[in-house]
C-alpha positions in Angstrom: 30.4 -39.1 7.1 29.2 -37.0 9.9 32.2 -34.7 9.7 31.6 -34.3 6.0 27.9 -33.3 6.5 28.9 -31.0 9.3 31.5 -29.3 7.1 28.9 -28.9 4.3 26.5 -27.3 6.9 29.1 -24.8 7.9 29.9 -24.0 4.2 26.2 -23.6 3.4 25.8 -21.1 6.3 28.8 -19.1 5.2 27.4 -19.0 1.7 24.1 -17.8 3.0 25.8 -15.1 5.0 27.8 -13.9 2.0 24.6 -13.9 -0.2 22.8 -11.8 2.4 25.6 -9.4 2.8 25.9 -8.9 -0.9 22.2 -8.4 -1.6 20.5 -7.0 1.4 23.2 -5.0 3.3 24.8 -1.8 2.2 28.4 -2.1 3.6 29.2 1.5 2.8 26.2 3.2 4.5 25.7 0.3 7.1 22.0 0.1 6.4 19.8 -2.9 6.1 17.6 -3.0 3.0 14.0 -4.2 3.3 13.5 -7.3 1.1 10.1 -7.4 -0.5 8.3 -10.6 0.3 6.9 -12.5 -2.6 3.5 -14.1 -1.9 2.2 -15.7 -5.0 -1.1 -17.7 -5.1 -3.2 -19.5 -7.7 -6.2 -17.2 -7.3 -8.9 -19.6 -8.6 -7.7 -22.5 -6.5 -7.3 -20.2 -3.5 -10.9 -19.0 -3.9 -12.5 -22.4 -4.8 -11.0 -24.1 -1.8 -11.7 -21.3 0.6 -8.2 -20.6 1.7 -7.0 -17.6 3.6 -3.7 -15.8 4.0 -2.8 -13.3 6.7 0.4 -11.3 6.9 2.1 -7.9 7.2 4.1 -5.9 4.7 6.8 -3.4 5.5 6.0 0.0 4.0 9.6 0.6 2.7 9.1 -2.5 0.5 6.0 -1.1 -1.2 7.9 0.9 -3.8 4.8 2.4 -5.6 3.1 3.5 -2.4 6.2 5.2 -1.1 5.8 8.1 -3.6 2.4 9.0 -2.0 3.7 9.1 1.6 5.4 11.7 3.8 7.6 8.9 5.3 8.0 5.1 5.2 7.4 4.3 8.8 5.2 1.4 9.9 3.8 -1.6 8.3 0.5 -2.8 6.7 -1.4 -5.8 8.0 -3.6 -7.8 5.5 -6.0 -10.7 5.3 -7.0 -12.3 2.1 -9.9 -14.9 2.0 -11.0 -17.0 -0.9 -14.6 -18.0 -1.4 -17.6 -18.1 -3.7 -20.4 -15.5 -4.0 -24.1 -16.2 -4.2 -23.8 -17.3 -7.8 -21.0 -19.6 -7.0 -18.4 -17.4 -8.7 -14.9 -17.3 -7.2 -14.0 -14.2 -5.1 -11.2 -12.8 -3.0 -12.1 -10.8 0.1 -9.4 -8.4 1.2 -9.0 -6.6 4.5 -6.1 -4.2 5.0 -5.2 -2.1 8.1 -2.4 0.2 9.3 -1.4 3.8 9.7 0.0 5.7 6.7 1.8 9.0 7.1 0.5 11.3 4.3 1.3 15.0 3.7 -1.4 17.4 4.6 -2.2 19.7 1.7 -3.1 22.5 4.0 -0.1 22.8 6.3 2.3 20.4 4.5 2.9 18.6 7.8 2.6 14.9 8.5 -0.9 13.5 8.7 -1.4 10.1 10.4 -4.0 8.4 8.1 -5.7 5.4 9.6 -6.1 2.8 6.8 -9.1 0.5 7.1 -9.8 -1.1 3.8 -12.3 -3.9 3.1 -13.2 -5.1 -0.4 -14.4 -8.1 -2.3 -13.0 -8.8 -5.7 -14.6 -11.1 -8.3 -12.2 -13.3 -10.2 -12.9 -13.5 -13.9 -11.2 -15.3 -16.8 -9.4 -13.4 -19.5 -12.1 -14.3 -22.0 -14.9 -13.1 -19.6 -13.1 -9.8 -19.0 -12.6 -9.3 -22.8 -16.3 -10.0 -23.5 -17.3 -7.3 -21.0 -20.3 -9.4 -19.9 -20.1 -8.3 -16.2 -23.2 -6.8 -14.9 -23.3 -3.3 -13.5 -24.2 -4.5 -10.0 -21.3 -7.0 -9.8 -18.5 -6.5 -7.4 -15.2 -5.0 -8.5 -13.2 -7.6 -10.5 -9.7 -8.7 -11.4 -8.5 -11.2 -13.9 -7.8 -14.6 -12.4 -4.2 -15.7 -12.4 -2.2 -18.8 -11.4 0.6 -16.4 -10.2 -1.3 -13.6 -8.4 1.1 -11.5 -6.3 -0.7 -10.7 -3.1 1.7 -8.0 -2.2 1.0 -6.2 -5.5 -2.7 -6.7 -5.0 -2.7 -5.2 -1.5 -0.6 -2.3 -2.8 -3.0 -1.7 -5.7 -6.0 -1.6 -3.4 -4.2 0.9 -1.0 -3.3 3.2 -3.8 -6.9 3.2 -5.1 -8.2 4.1 -1.6 -5.9 7.0 -0.8 -7.6 10.5 -0.5 -6.9 12.8 -3.4 -6.0 15.8 -1.2 -5.5 14.7 2.5 -5.9 17.4 5.1 -5.9 17.8 8.8 -8.9 19.5 10.4 -8.2 23.3 10.5 -7.8 23.1 14.3 -5.1 20.4 14.1 -3.0 22.0 11.4 0.3 23.5 12.4 -0.4 26.6 10.3 -3.3 28.2 8.7 -4.4 27.4 5.2 -1.8 27.8 2.5 -3.0 30.1 -0.2 -2.9 28.8 -3.8 -0.4 30.8 -6.0 -3.3 32.2 -8.0 -4.9 33.7 -4.9 -1.7 35.4 -3.6 -2.6 38.8 -5.0 -6.2 38.6 -3.7 -4.9 37.7 -0.2 -2.4 40.6 -0.3 -5.1 43.1 -1.2 -7.4 41.7 1.5 -4.7 42.3 4.1 -4.0 45.8 2.9 -7.7 46.6 3.1 -7.8 45.3 6.6 -4.9 47.5 7.6 -6.6 50.6 6.2 -9.8 49.8 8.1 -7.8 49.4 11.4 -5.9 52.7 10.9 -9.2 54.6 10.4 
């Protein structure tokens, strides 16, 4: 019997290796792919029982965020805590940290953007959200779900927090400000006027 169990164990290991090689390894380019972790929680139970979840996410696995970045280096660390607010309503507190590489809109170089995000989200039922009975002073809210994907939640919060036009300070840019296309003629005439003044 032991030999049979041992053989099964070897077979299972070989099957796992084959599955990994077929799904997460590019045999042509010899590159490992980043598998996106699935962290699903029952948000109401998570909040009402005061649970917490800490982890990190590889930036290449955040497919929607990648379009807003200059590169996909690094990782994101997060902490999600469940709890109740002063009115005994379920909430999720979210803390996210890391460094994102954005593109500076002035010099088009890489800008190291320190991400420090802290937010509290009120959990509401579908009927409560539809009734729009949330008060103006309430915290931001999301619809409660028995299958809330924490990875998607973290990615959503990061996307909402990104600056619209990230820029270095003028001193740290590699080049001077890039003129907008509509200002190209004005800039050219300004330079011509400066040359004339210098020649006189």
